[in-house]
C-alpha positions in Angstrom: -14.4 -6.1 10.2 -15.2 -9.8 10.3 -13.3 -10.8 7.2 -9.8 -12.2 7.5 -7.1 -10.0 5.9 -3.6 -11.2 5.0 -1.1 -8.5 5.8 2.1 -8.9 3.7 5.3 -7.4 5.1 8.0 -7.3 2.4 10.7 -6.0 4.7 14.4 -6.5 4.0 15.9 -5.3 7.3 13.4 -4.8 10.1 9.9 -6.3 10.2 7.1 -3.7 10.3 5.4 -5.5 13.2 4.4 -2.1 14.7 2.5 -1.3 11.6 0.8 -4.7 11.6 -0.2 -4.2 15.2 -1.5 -0.7 14.4 -3.6 -2.0 11.5 -5.2 -4.7 13.6 -5.9 -2.2 16.4 -7.4 0.6 14.4 -9.3 -1.5 11.8 -10.5 -4.1 14.3 -9.8 -6.9 11.8 -8.8 -10.5 11.9 -5.4 -10.8 10.2 -2.6 -13.1 9.4 1.0 -11.9 9.0 3.4 -12.9 6.1 7.1 -12.2 5.3 7.7 -13.1 1.6 11.3 -11.7 1.6 12.2 -14.5 4.1 9.7 -17.3 3.6 8.4 -16.7 0.1 4.6 -17.2 -0.5 4.1 -20.5 1.3 2.3 -19.0 4.2 0.1 -17.1 1.8 -0.8 -20.2 -0.1 -1.6 -22.1 3.0 -4.1 -19.5 4.2 -5.6 -18.3 0.9 -8.8 -20.2 1.3 -9.6 -18.3 4.6 -8.4 -14.9 3.2 -10.8 -12.3 2.0 -8.4 -9.6 1.1 -4.8 -8.4 1.2 -2.7 -5.5 2.4 0.9 -5.2 1.0 3.1 -2.9 3.1 6.2 -0.9 2.2 9.8 -2.1 1.9 13.3 -0.8 1.5 13.5 -3.1 -1.5 12.5 -1.9 -5.0 11.2 -3.5 -8.1 14.4 -2.9 -10.1 16.2 -5.5 -8.0 14.1 -8.2 -9.6 14.5 -10.6 -6.7 13.0 -14.1 -6.8 10.5 -13.2 -4.0 9.4 -10.2 -5.9 8.2 -12.4 -8.8 6.6 -14.9 -6.5 4.7 -12.2 -4.6 3.6 -10.4 -7.7 2.4 -13.7 -9.3 0.5 -14.7 -6.2 -1.1 -11.2 -5.8 -2.2 -11.1 -9.4 -3.8 -14.5 -9.1 -5.8 -13.4 -6.1 -6.7 -10.1 -7.7 -8.1 -11.8 -10.7 -10.3 -13.8 -8.3 -11.7 -10.5 -7.3 -10.1 -10.5 -3.9 -9.4 -6.9 -2.8 -5.8 -5.8 -2.6 -4.5 -2.5 -1.2 -0.8 -1.7 -1.6 1.3 0.9 0.3 4.5 2.4 -1.1 6.5 -0.7 -2.3 3.2 -2.6 -2.2 1.7 0.0 -4.6 4.8 -0.1 -6.8 5.2 -3.8 -7.1 1.5 -4.2 -8.0 1.4 -1.4 -10.5 4.7 -2.7 -12.0 3.2 -6.2 -12.3 0.1 -4.7 -14.0 2.2 -2.9 -16.6 3.3 0.5 -15.1 6.8 1.8 -14.8 8.6 2.5 -11.5 11.5 4.9 -11.4 13.2 7.4 -9.1 11.2 10.6 -8.7 14.3 12.7 -9.2 17.7 12.1 -10.9 19.5 12.7 -7.6 17.4 10.0 -5.9 16.4 12.3 -3.1 13.9 10.9 -0.6 10.5 12.4 -0.3 9.4 12.5 3.3 6.7 13.9 5.6 3.1 14.7 5.2 1.3 14.8 1.9 -2.2 16.2 1.1 -3.6 13.9 -1.6 -6.6 15.1 -3.5 -9.2 12.7 -5.0 -9.7 13.7 -8.6 -12.9 11.9 -9.5 -15.7 9.9 -8.0 -14.9 6.2 -7.7 -16.2 3.4 -5.4 -17.1 5.2 -2.1 -14.7 8.1 -2.7 -15.7 11.5 -3.9 -14.0 14.0 -6.2 -12.4 16.8 -4.2 -11.8 14.9 -1.0 -8.4 15.3 0.5 -6.5 12.7 2.5 -3.5 13.8 4.7 -1.0 10.9 4.5 2.5 10.0 5.6 5.2 9.5 3.0 8.7 8.3 2.8 10.0 7.1 -0.6 12.5 7.7 -3.5 10.6 6.0 -6.3 7.2 6.6 -7.9 4.9 4.9 -10.3 4.7 6.4 -13.9 3.3 5.6 -17.3 0.1 3.8 -16.2 -1.3 1.3 -18.7 -4.9 1.7 -19.9 -6.4 -0.5 -17.2 -4.9 1.6 -14.3 -6.2 5.0 -13.4 -4.8 7.8 -11.3 -7.5 9.0 -8.8 -5.4 10.8 -6.2 -2.8 13.4 -6.9 -0.2 15.4 -5.2 3.2 14.4 -6.5 2.9 11.5 -9.1 0.2 8.8 -9.1 -0.3 9.1 -5.4 -3.4 6.9 -5.6 -4.1 4.4 -8.4 -6.9 2.0 -8.9 -7.6 -0.8 -11.4 -10.6 0.1 -13.6 -12.2 -3.4 -13.3 -10.5 -5.2 -10.4 -10.5 -4.4 -6.7 -7.0 -3.0 -6.4 -5.9 0.4 -4.9 -2.3 1.4 -4.6 -1.0 4.5 -2.8 2.5 5.9 -2.7 1.9 6.9 0.9 2.0 4.9 4.2 -1.6 5.0 5.5 -0.6 2.1 7.9 2.1 4.3 9.7 2.3 3.5 13.4 3.8 5.9 15.9 7.1 3.9 15.8 7.2 4.1 12.0 6.5 7.9 12.0 9.3 8.5 14.6 11.9 6.1 13.1 11.2 6.0 9.4 9.8 9.5 8.6 11.4 11.5 11.4 10.2 15.0 10.3 6.6 14.9 11.6 5.4 16.7 14.7 3.2 14.9 17.2 0.1 16.8 15.8 1.1 15.9 12.2 1.4 12.2 13.2 -2.2 12.3 14.5 -3.4 13.9 11.3 -1.7 11.4 8.9 -2.8 8.5 11.0 -6.4 9.7 10.9 -6.2 10.1 7.1 -4.5 6.8 6.6 -7.0 4.9 8.7 -9.9 6.5 6.8 -8.4 5.6 3.4 -8.0 1.9 4.4 -11.4 1.6 6.0 -13.1 3.1 3.1 -11.4 0.6 0.7 -12.5 -2.5 2.6 -15.9 -1.1 3.5 -16.6 -0.9 -0.2 -15.2 -4.2 -1.3 -16.5 -6.4 1.6 
């Protein structure tokens, strides 16, 4: 890719620098790196004129905390989205965007158990350059999910609950999975994947991200 992407890492404990490096390597893209939980959105504002699209990574934070940087990030992302700049969100990135666009985010189960491992997500209809019936094998680790989508958001990938969501008019895709998962992330954050399964979910994740940007650039 020749376009410059801003990769947003909303970590609260350890930066996902391995995932950033993995994205740059497998996608062959020019990218900037941003840490809104530490520095707010100043770096995003200073590079927005050179930025063609955005990736929002996962986080141990959740939208119910209503932290100041949550609001700043959501406001910035919505402004960029309405300028038709493509945004793809993973796990927390998916949740904060869907929440900002009017959906609910809640624990998947009352006992707050973590969902973790490999998930086979089936595309349920044709959209953009995706086809009904395609299956993406993706890495997951999460406790919360997106529910109660507003009219302008559409579930297009299913396995558990709103695994892949798009905006009907704007270039946004959110997925509850971690298509950016590096080897380090798979070994330290998911922990229950075999080496062969890691290869499978990385292939599926890379394909999902590439297809999104290939369509919107």
